[in-house]
All heavy atoms as TSV, in Angstrom:
chain	resi	resn	atom	element	x	y	z
A	1	MET	N	N	88.580	97.385	56.704
A	1	MET	CA	C	88.066	97.712	58.028
A	1	MET	C	C	87.765	96.452	58.857
A	1	MET	O	O	87.468	96.568	60.019
A	1	MET	CB	C	86.819	98.559	57.910
A	1	MET	CG	C	87.108	99.989	57.523
A	1	MET	SD	S	88.207	100.716	58.716
A	1	MET	CE	C	87.448	102.254	58.968
A	2	LYS	N	N	87.845	95.286	58.276
A	2	LYS	CA	C	87.584	94.078	59.053
A	2	LYS	C	C	88.778	93.674	59.917
A	2	LYS	O	O	88.644	92.865	60.803
A	2	LYS	CB	C	87.248	92.915	58.131
A	2	LYS	CG	C	85.876	92.991	57.536
A	2	LYS	CD	C	85.583	91.725	56.792
A	2	LYS	CE	C	84.130	91.697	56.371
A	2	LYS	NZ	N	83.756	90.415	55.809
A	3	VAL	N	N	89.936	94.243	59.689
A	3	VAL	CA	C	91.130	93.890	60.440
A	3	VAL	C	C	91.009	94.389	61.883
A	3	VAL	O	O	91.437	93.717	62.815
A	3	VAL	CB	C	92.388	94.470	59.762
A	3	VAL	CG1	C	93.622	94.210	60.599
A	3	VAL	CG2	C	92.533	93.880	58.374
A	4	LEU	N	N	90.439	95.548	62.104
A	4	LEU	CA	C	90.349	96.137	63.450
A	4	LEU	C	C	89.546	95.258	64.409
A	4	LEU	O	O	90.035	94.973	65.494
A	4	LEU	CB	C	89.794	97.549	63.376
A	4	LEU	CG	C	89.720	98.293	64.704
A	4	LEU	CD1	C	91.140	98.449	65.270
A	4	LEU	CD2	C	89.100	99.665	64.517
A	5	PRO	N	N	88.343	94.787	64.048
A	5	PRO	CA	C	87.614	93.908	64.988
A	5	PRO	C	C	88.364	92.620	65.287
A	5	PRO	O	O	88.339	92.128	66.405
A	5	PRO	CB	C	86.298	93.644	64.297
A	5	PRO	CG	C	86.105	94.806	63.379
A	5	PRO	CD	C	87.487	95.157	62.934
A	6	ARG	N	N	89.053	92.063	64.283
A	6	ARG	CA	C	89.801	90.829	64.500
A	6	ARG	C	C	90.953	91.081	65.455
A	6	ARG	O	O	91.234	90.289	66.347
A	6	ARG	CB	C	90.324	90.304	63.159
A	6	ARG	CG	C	90.917	88.931	63.273
A	6	ARG	CD	C	91.344	88.420	61.943
A	6	ARG	NE	N	90.159	88.156	61.104
A	6	ARG	CZ	C	90.223	87.803	59.839
A	6	ARG	NH1	N	91.390	87.688	59.241
A	6	ARG	NH2	N	89.138	87.577	59.157
A	7	ARG	N	N	91.643	92.207	65.295
A	7	ARG	CA	C	92.754	92.556	66.163
A	7	ARG	C	C	92.240	92.831	67.586
A	7	ARG	O	O	92.872	92.449	68.576
A	7	ARG	CB	C	93.490	93.785	65.633
A	7	ARG	CG	C	94.688	94.147	66.464
A	7	ARG	CD	C	95.495	95.236	65.831
A	7	ARG	NE	N	96.209	94.691	64.703
A	7	ARG	CZ	C	96.797	95.386	63.757
A	7	ARG	NH1	N	96.729	96.707	63.795
A	7	ARG	NH2	N	97.445	94.812	62.773
A	8	ARG	N	N	91.123	93.499	67.684
A	8	ARG	CA	C	90.547	93.806	69.005
A	8	ARG	C	C	90.192	92.507	69.723
A	8	ARG	O	O	90.406	92.383	70.926
A	8	ARG	CB	C	89.318	94.682	68.829
A	8	ARG	CG	C	88.755	95.148	70.170
A	8	ARG	CD	C	87.599	96.079	69.976
A	8	ARG	NE	N	88.043	97.311	69.337
A	8	ARG	CZ	C	87.247	98.164	68.740
A	8	ARG	NH1	N	85.958	97.954	68.709
A	8	ARG	NH2	N	87.726	99.252	68.188
A	9	ARG	N	N	89.664	91.549	69.005
A	9	ARG	CA	C	89.311	90.251	69.593
A	9	ARG	C	C	90.570	89.530	70.080
A	9	ARG	O	O	90.598	88.952	71.172
A	9	ARG	CB	C	88.581	89.394	68.590
A	9	ARG	CG	C	88.154	88.063	69.131
A	9	ARG	CD	C	87.344	87.295	68.124
A	9	ARG	NE	N	87.029	85.981	68.666
A	9	ARG	CZ	C	86.760	84.935	67.941
A	9	ARG	NH1	N	86.745	85.029	66.632
A	9	ARG	NH2	N	86.512	83.792	68.495
A	10	ALA	N	N	91.635	89.583	69.304
A	10	ALA	CA	C	92.898	88.950	69.693
A	10	ALA	C	C	93.463	89.611	70.933
A	10	ALA	O	O	93.958	88.911	71.831
A	10	ALA	CB	C	93.908	89.022	68.546
A	11	VAL	N	N	93.384	90.925	71.024
A	11	VAL	CA	C	93.869	91.628	72.215
A	11	VAL	C	C	93.051	91.240	73.423
A	11	VAL	O	O	93.589	91.028	74.521
A	11	VAL	CB	C	93.857	93.155	71.982
A	11	VAL	CG1	C	94.077	93.907	73.278
A	11	VAL	CG2	C	94.894	93.554	70.953
A	12	LEU	N	N	91.747	91.131	73.271
A	12	LEU	CA	C	90.880	90.735	74.373
A	12	LEU	C	C	91.191	89.324	74.861
A	12	LEU	O	O	91.319	89.075	76.057
A	12	LEU	CB	C	89.412	90.832	73.946
A	12	LEU	CG	C	88.372	90.448	74.979
A	12	LEU	CD1	C	88.419	91.393	76.153
A	12	LEU	CD2	C	86.992	90.427	74.369
A	13	ILE	N	N	91.370	88.406	73.935
A	13	ILE	CA	C	91.694	87.026	74.300
A	13	ILE	C	C	93.071	86.959	74.970
A	13	ILE	O	O	93.225	86.302	76.018
A	13	ILE	CB	C	91.629	86.119	73.059
A	13	ILE	CG1	C	90.188	85.962	72.593
A	13	ILE	CG2	C	92.252	84.762	73.340
A	13	ILE	CD1	C	90.031	85.246	71.275
A	14	ASN	N	N	94.053	87.639	74.414
A	14	ASN	CA	C	95.391	87.622	75.008
A	14	ASN	C	C	95.411	88.260	76.393
A	14	ASN	O	O	96.111	87.794	77.283
A	14	ASN	CB	C	96.388	88.299	74.078
A	14	ASN	CG	C	96.701	87.456	72.858
A	14	ASN	OD1	O	96.541	86.254	72.885
A	14	ASN	ND2	N	97.134	88.098	71.789
A	15	SER	N	N	94.647	89.335	76.570
A	15	SER	CA	C	94.576	89.979	77.876
A	15	SER	C	C	93.941	89.046	78.900
A	15	SER	O	O	94.403	88.961	80.043
A	15	SER	CB	C	93.775	91.277	77.791
A	15	SER	OG	O	94.414	92.177	76.910
A	16	THR	N	N	92.891	88.347	78.515
A	16	THR	CA	C	92.244	87.408	79.407
A	16	THR	C	C	93.181	86.273	79.784
A	16	THR	O	O	93.260	85.878	80.959
A	16	THR	CB	C	90.969	86.852	78.742
A	16	THR	OG1	O	90.114	87.934	78.375
A	16	THR	CG2	C	90.215	85.932	79.684
A	17	LEU	N	N	93.905	85.773	78.816
A	17	LEU	CA	C	94.867	84.697	79.108
A	17	LEU	C	C	95.996	85.188	80.023
A	17	LEU	O	O	96.432	84.472	80.927
A	17	LEU	CB	C	95.456	84.140	77.806
A	17	LEU	CG	C	94.507	83.317	76.950
A	17	LEU	CD1	C	95.176	82.969	75.623
A	17	LEU	CD2	C	94.078	82.071	77.691
A	18	ALA	N	N	96.454	86.415	79.822
A	18	ALA	CA	C	97.508	86.972	80.685
A	18	ALA	C	C	97.031	87.113	82.118
A	18	ALA	O	O	97.763	86.798	83.057
A	18	ALA	CB	C	97.952	88.325	80.136
A	19	VAL	N	N	95.791	87.551	82.317
A	19	VAL	CA	C	95.233	87.674	83.676
A	19	VAL	C	C	95.132	86.296	84.311
A	19	VAL	O	O	95.455	86.112	85.494
A	19	VAL	CB	C	93.868	88.391	83.641
A	19	VAL	CG1	C	93.156	88.275	84.965
A	19	VAL	CG2	C	94.053	89.856	83.266
A	20	ALA	N	N	94.709	85.304	83.540
A	20	ALA	CA	C	94.595	83.946	84.087
A	20	ALA	C	C	95.959	83.387	84.461
A	20	ALA	O	O	96.110	82.738	85.503
A	20	ALA	CB	C	93.917	83.037	83.053
A	21	VAL	N	N	96.964	83.636	83.656
A	21	VAL	CA	C	98.313	83.151	83.960
A	21	VAL	C	C	98.851	83.834	85.217
A	21	VAL	O	O	99.421	83.198	86.102
A	21	VAL	CB	C	99.272	83.381	82.763
A	21	VAL	CG1	C	100.714	83.194	83.167
A	21	VAL	CG2	C	98.901	82.430	81.638
A	22	LEU	N	N	98.662	85.145	85.327
A	22	LEU	CA	C	99.126	85.866	86.508
A	22	LEU	C	C	98.401	85.387	87.772
A	22	LEU	O	O	99.024	85.279	88.833
A	22	LEU	CB	C	98.927	87.376	86.330
A	22	LEU	CG	C	99.877	88.032	85.339
A	22	LEU	CD1	C	99.527	89.499	85.153
A	22	LEU	CD2	C	101.317	87.899	85.811
A	23	ALA	N	N	97.122	85.091	87.663
A	23	ALA	CA	C	96.397	84.562	88.820
A	23	ALA	C	C	96.933	83.191	89.213
A	23	ALA	O	O	97.078	82.898	90.407
A	23	ALA	CB	C	94.911	84.489	88.500
A	24	GLY	N	N	97.245	82.367	88.237
A	24	GLY	CA	C	97.819	81.060	88.524
A	24	GLY	C	C	99.186	81.164	89.169
A	24	GLY	O	O	99.497	80.433	90.117
A	25	VAL	N	N	100.021	82.064	88.675
A	25	VAL	CA	C	101.352	82.258	89.266
A	25	VAL	C	C	101.219	82.767	90.692
A	25	VAL	O	O	101.930	82.320	91.593
A	25	VAL	CB	C	102.188	83.215	88.389
A	25	VAL	CG1	C	103.455	83.662	89.109
A	25	VAL	CG2	C	102.541	82.558	87.075
A	26	GLY	N	N	100.313	83.697	90.911
A	26	GLY	CA	C	100.103	84.213	92.263
A	26	GLY	C	C	99.605	83.139	93.208
A	26	GLY	O	O	100.055	83.054	94.367
A	27	GLY	N	N	98.708	82.296	92.749
A	27	GLY	CA	C	98.208	81.202	93.575
A	27	GLY	C	C	99.299	80.188	93.887
A	27	GLY	O	O	99.402	79.690	95.007
A	28	ALA	N	N	100.132	79.881	92.900
A	28	ALA	CA	C	101.242	78.947	93.129
A	28	ALA	C	C	102.237	79.524	94.114
A	28	ALA	O	O	102.728	78.825	95.006
A	28	ALA	CB	C	101.912	78.616	91.813
A	29	TYR	N	N	102.536	80.807	93.996
A	29	TYR	CA	C	103.478	81.456	94.908
A	29	TYR	C	C	102.916	81.429	96.333
A	29	TYR	O	O	103.650	81.141	97.287
A	29	TYR	CB	C	103.722	82.886	94.462
A	29	TYR	CG	C	104.660	83.642	95.387
A	29	TYR	CD1	C	106.029	83.417	95.345
A	29	TYR	CD2	C	104.180	84.572	96.284
A	29	TYR	CE1	C	106.897	84.089	96.179
A	29	TYR	CE2	C	105.023	85.238	97.145
A	29	TYR	CZ	C	106.394	85.008	97.074
A	29	TYR	OH	O	107.233	85.678	97.923
A	30	ALA	N	N	101.630	81.729	96.478
A	30	ALA	CA	C	101.017	81.709	97.813
A	30	ALA	C	C	101.019	80.301	98.391
A	30	ALA	O	O	101.225	80.121	99.597
A	30	ALA	CB	C	99.593	82.249	97.743
A	31	ALA	N	N	100.817	79.289	97.552
A	31	ALA	CA	C	100.831	77.909	98.044
A	31	ALA	C	C	102.224	77.487	98.478
A	31	ALA	O	O	102.386	76.775	99.485
A	31	ALA	CB	C	100.329	76.972	96.949
A	32	VAL	N	N	103.257	77.928	97.763
A	32	VAL	CA	C	104.623	77.533	98.094
A	32	VAL	C	C	105.127	78.263	99.315
A	32	VAL	O	O	105.777	77.683	100.185
A	32	VAL	CB	C	105.554	77.773	96.880
A	32	VAL	CG1	C	107.014	77.639	97.273
A	32	VAL	CG2	C	105.218	76.805	95.772
A	33	THR	N	N	104.820	79.551	99.442
A	33	THR	CA	C	105.355	80.347	100.543
A	33	THR	C	C	104.470	80.296	101.774
A	33	THR	O	O	104.829	80.839	102.801
A	33	THR	CB	C	105.534	81.814	100.129
A	33	THR	OG1	O	104.260	82.359	99.799
A	33	THR	CG2	C	106.512	81.952	99.001
A	34	GLY	N	N	103.335	79.686	101.700
A	34	GLY	CA	C	102.442	79.617	102.856
A	34	GLY	C	C	101.384	80.703	102.865
A	34	GLY	O	O	100.407	80.596	103.551
A	35	GLY	N	N	101.608	81.779	102.157
A	35	GLY	CA	C	100.618	82.837	102.020
A	35	GLY	C	C	100.349	83.637	103.274
A	35	GLY	O	O	99.499	84.496	103.287
A	36	GLY	N	N	101.044	83.392	104.373
A	36	GLY	CA	C	100.785	84.141	105.593
A	36	GLY	C	C	101.981	84.129	106.503
A	36	GLY	O	O	103.120	84.013	106.067
A	37	ASP	N	N	101.749	84.219	107.803
A	37	ASP	CA	C	102.836	84.242	108.771
A	37	ASP	C	C	103.089	82.870	109.351
A	37	ASP	O	O	103.303	82.717	110.549
A	37	ASP	CB	C	102.494	85.223	109.899
A	37	ASP	CG	C	102.557	86.665	109.439
A	37	ASP	OD1	O	103.307	86.908	108.473
A	37	ASP	OD2	O	101.908	87.527	110.034
A	38	GLY	N	N	103.072	81.868	108.540
A	38	GLY	CA	C	103.316	80.504	108.983
A	38	GLY	C	C	104.806	80.196	109.044
A	38	GLY	O	O	105.648	81.084	108.915
A	39	PRO	N	N	105.153	78.956	109.233
A	39	PRO	CA	C	106.561	78.555	109.321
A	39	PRO	C	C	107.377	78.892	108.089
A	39	PRO	O	O	108.565	79.117	108.191
A	39	PRO	CB	C	106.484	77.026	109.503
A	39	PRO	CG	C	105.131	76.775	110.043
A	39	PRO	CD	C	104.249	77.854	109.471
A	40	ALA	N	N	106.771	78.936	106.927
A	40	ALA	CA	C	107.519	79.239	105.714
A	40	ALA	C	C	108.027	80.686	105.726
A	40	ALA	O	O	108.980	81.021	105.078
A	40	ALA	CB	C	106.639	79.025	104.479
A	41	ARG	N	N	107.386	81.543	106.486
A	41	ARG	CA	C	107.805	82.940	106.589
A	41	ARG	C	C	108.606	83.208	107.858
A	41	ARG	O	O	108.837	84.330	108.203
A	41	ARG	CB	C	106.597	83.846	106.563
A	41	ARG	CG	C	105.976	83.876	105.194
A	41	ARG	CD	C	105.304	85.160	104.995
A	41	ARG	NE	N	105.074	85.370	103.585
A	41	ARG	CZ	C	104.772	86.519	103.099
A	41	ARG	NH1	N	104.673	87.550	103.898
A	41	ARG	NH2	N	104.572	86.666	101.834
A	42	GLY	N	N	108.947	82.189	108.596
A	42	GLY	CA	C	109.778	82.396	109.773
A	42	GLY	C	C	108.993	82.390	111.077
A	42	GLY	O	O	109.590	82.536	112.134
A	43	GLY	N	N	107.697	82.242	111.014
A	43	GLY	CA	C	106.899	82.186	112.250
A	43	GLY	C	C	107.046	80.819	112.883
A	43	GLY	O	O	107.431	79.843	112.275
A	44	ALA	N	N	106.696	80.742	114.151
A	44	ALA	CA	C	106.808	79.485	114.884
A	44	ALA	C	C	105.494	78.728	114.814
A	44	ALA	O	O	104.423	79.313	114.884
A	44	ALA	CB	C	107.184	79.743	116.329
A	45	ARG	N	N	105.573	77.433	114.684
A	45	ARG	CA	C	104.386	76.590	114.721
A	45	ARG	C	C	104.340	75.956	116.094
A	45	ARG	O	O	105.304	75.303	116.529
A	45	ARG	CB	C	104.470	75.516	113.644
A	45	ARG	CG	C	103.272	74.582	113.658
A	45	ARG	CD	C	103.363	73.547	112.593
A	45	ARG	NE	N	103.155	74.178	111.293
A	45	ARG	CZ	C	103.240	73.534	110.151
A	45	ARG	NH1	N	103.535	72.242	110.132
A	45	ARG	NH2	N	103.005	74.141	109.008
A	46	THR	N	N	103.275	76.170	116.796
A	46	THR	CA	C	103.153	75.652	118.157
A	46	THR	C	C	101.922	74.787	118.283
A	46	THR	O	O	100.972	74.912	117.505
A	46	THR	CB	C	103.046	76.794	119.195
A	46	THR	OG1	O	101.903	77.588	118.901
A	46	THR	CG2	C	104.296	77.688	119.157
A	47	ALA	N	N	101.924	73.901	119.281
A	47	ALA	CA	C	100.784	73.072	119.588
A	47	ALA	C	C	100.669	72.933	121.107
A	47	ALA	O	O	101.674	72.873	121.794
A	47	ALA	CB	C	100.950	71.682	118.954
A	48	THR	N	N	99.479	72.922	121.607
A	48	THR	CA	C	99.241	72.801	123.034
A	48	THR	C	C	98.870	71.373	123.366
A	48	THR	O	O	98.023	70.781	122.707
A	48	THR	CB	C	98.091	73.740	123.465
A	48	THR	OG1	O	98.411	75.066	123.041
A	48	THR	CG2	C	97.911	73.724	124.954
A	49	VAL	N	N	99.518	70.826	124.390
A	49	VAL	CA	C	99.210	69.477	124.857
A	49	VAL	C	C	98.981	69.534	126.353
A	49	VAL	O	O	99.495	70.381	127.048
A	49	VAL	CB	C	100.340	68.463	124.544
A	49	VAL	CG1	C	100.521	68.296	123.057
A	49	VAL	CG2	C	101.640	68.903	125.176
A	50	THR	N	N	98.191	68.610	126.838
A	50	THR	CA	C	97.946	68.581	128.275
A	50	THR	C	C	98.979	67.709	128.998
A	50	THR	O	O	99.435	68.054	130.058
A	50	THR	CB	C	96.527	68.036	128.563
A	50	THR	OG1	O	96.395	66.770	127.942
A	50	THR	CG2	C	95.490	68.993	128.029
A	51	ARG	N	N	99.356	66.618	128.384
A	51	ARG	CA	C	100.291	65.717	129.026
A	51	ARG	C	C	100.877	64.788	127.979
A	51	ARG	O	O	100.184	64.362	127.064
A	51	ARG	CB	C	99.558	64.911	130.096
A	51	ARG	CG	C	100.403	64.045	130.940
A	51	ARG	CD	C	99.588	63.456	132.048
A	51	ARG	NE	N	98.954	62.218	131.581
A	51	ARG	CZ	C	98.303	61.411	132.401
A	51	ARG	NH1	N	98.142	61.718	133.655
A	51	ARG	NH2	N	97.782	60.302	131.930
A	52	GLY	N	N	102.141	64.456	128.067
A	52	GLY	CA	C	102.718	63.559	127.101
A	52	GLY	C	C	104.212	63.415	127.284
A	52	GLY	O	O	104.824	64.067	128.108
A	53	THR	N	N	104.774	62.518	126.520
A	53	THR	CA	C	106.208	62.254	126.540
A	53	THR	C	C	106.800	62.659	125.204
A	53	THR	O	O	106.234	62.353	124.150
A	53	THR	CB	C	106.471	60.734	126.755
A	53	THR	OG1	O	105.826	60.338	127.958
A	53	THR	CG2	C	107.939	60.447	126.843
A	54	VAL	N	N	107.951	63.341	125.265
A	54	VAL	CA	C	108.613	63.746	124.037
A	54	VAL	C	C	109.314	62.545	123.448
A	54	VAL	O	O	110.182	61.954	124.070
A	54	VAL	CB	C	109.629	64.883	124.315
A	54	VAL	CG1	C	110.392	65.222	123.044
A	54	VAL	CG2	C	108.923	66.102	124.868
A	55	LEU	N	N	108.914	62.145	122.255
A	55	LEU	CA	C	109.490	60.987	121.599
A	55	LEU	C	C	110.591	61.376	120.627
A	55	LEU	O	O	111.524	60.621	120.407
A	55	LEU	CB	C	108.420	60.193	120.870
A	55	LEU	CG	C	107.290	59.639	121.750
A	55	LEU	CD1	C	106.232	58.976	120.904
A	55	LEU	CD2	C	107.854	58.673	122.791
A	56	ALA	N	N	110.481	62.552	120.045
A	56	ALA	CA	C	111.473	63.002	119.077
A	56	ALA	C	C	111.390	64.510	118.964
A	56	ALA	O	O	110.370	65.117	119.239
A	56	ALA	CB	C	111.227	62.363	117.715
A	57	MET	N	N	112.503	65.104	118.544
A	57	MET	CA	C	112.537	66.541	118.321
A	57	MET	C	C	112.982	66.783	116.894
A	57	MET	O	O	113.809	66.052	116.371
A	57	MET	CB	C	113.493	67.231	119.302
A	57	MET	CG	C	113.022	67.150	120.742
A	57	MET	SD	S	114.117	68.001	121.875
A	57	MET	CE	C	113.922	69.665	121.330
A	58	SER	N	N	112.421	67.778	116.277
A	58	SER	CA	C	112.817	68.099	114.921
A	58	SER	C	C	114.065	68.982	114.950
A	58	SER	O	O	114.237	69.770	115.853
A	58	SER	CB	C	111.690	68.811	114.189
A	58	SER	OG	O	111.436	70.052	114.792
A	59	PRO	N	N	114.934	68.838	113.951
A	59	PRO	CA	C	116.130	69.688	113.902
A	59	PRO	C	C	115.731	71.137	113.618
A	59	PRO	O	O	114.757	71.391	112.911
A	59	PRO	CB	C	116.951	69.094	112.776
A	59	PRO	CG	C	115.983	68.353	111.932
A	59	PRO	CD	C	114.883	67.900	112.845
A	60	GLY	N	N	116.470	72.047	114.144
A	60	GLY	CA	C	116.179	73.470	113.877
A	60	GLY	C	C	116.604	74.304	115.049
A	60	GLY	O	O	117.512	73.963	115.807
A	61	ARG	N	N	115.906	75.417	115.232
A	61	ARG	CA	C	116.244	76.326	116.313
A	61	ARG	C	C	115.918	75.697	117.658
A	61	ARG	O	O	114.912	75.062	117.839
A	61	ARG	CB	C	115.446	77.613	116.180
A	61	ARG	CG	C	115.927	78.502	115.091
A	61	ARG	CD	C	115.219	79.815	115.154
A	61	ARG	NE	N	113.874	79.630	114.575
A	61	ARG	CZ	C	112.871	80.460	114.772
A	61	ARG	NH1	N	113.011	81.490	115.523
A	61	ARG	NH2	N	111.698	80.238	114.211
A	62	VAL	N	N	116.801	75.906	118.611
A	62	VAL	CA	C	116.581	75.455	119.974
A	62	VAL	C	C	116.382	76.707	120.829
A	62	VAL	O	O	117.254	77.555	120.854
A	62	VAL	CB	C	117.782	74.632	120.501
A	62	VAL	CG1	C	117.535	74.205	121.942
A	62	VAL	CG2	C	118.037	73.432	119.619
A	63	PRO	N	N	115.235	76.813	121.490
A	63	PRO	CA	C	114.985	78.051	122.274
A	63	PRO	C	C	115.898	78.182	123.468
A	63	PRO	O	O	116.487	77.314	123.976
A	63	PRO	CB	C	113.538	77.894	122.734
A	63	PRO	CG	C	113.113	76.513	122.398
A	63	PRO	CD	C	114.142	75.912	121.512
């Protein structure tokens, strides 16, 4: 009867490790993809300026 508590402990530890791994994978995926509607998902990144000279343009879509 001592095998059951040992097995239950192993299942608990493995389940905890699996949840931690899935959380890490989810966090890494969110970090790589931007996690929202930013440029990584196809949204436009804009900035407001009052006055200035265009020194360079980045390659990409031209409006």
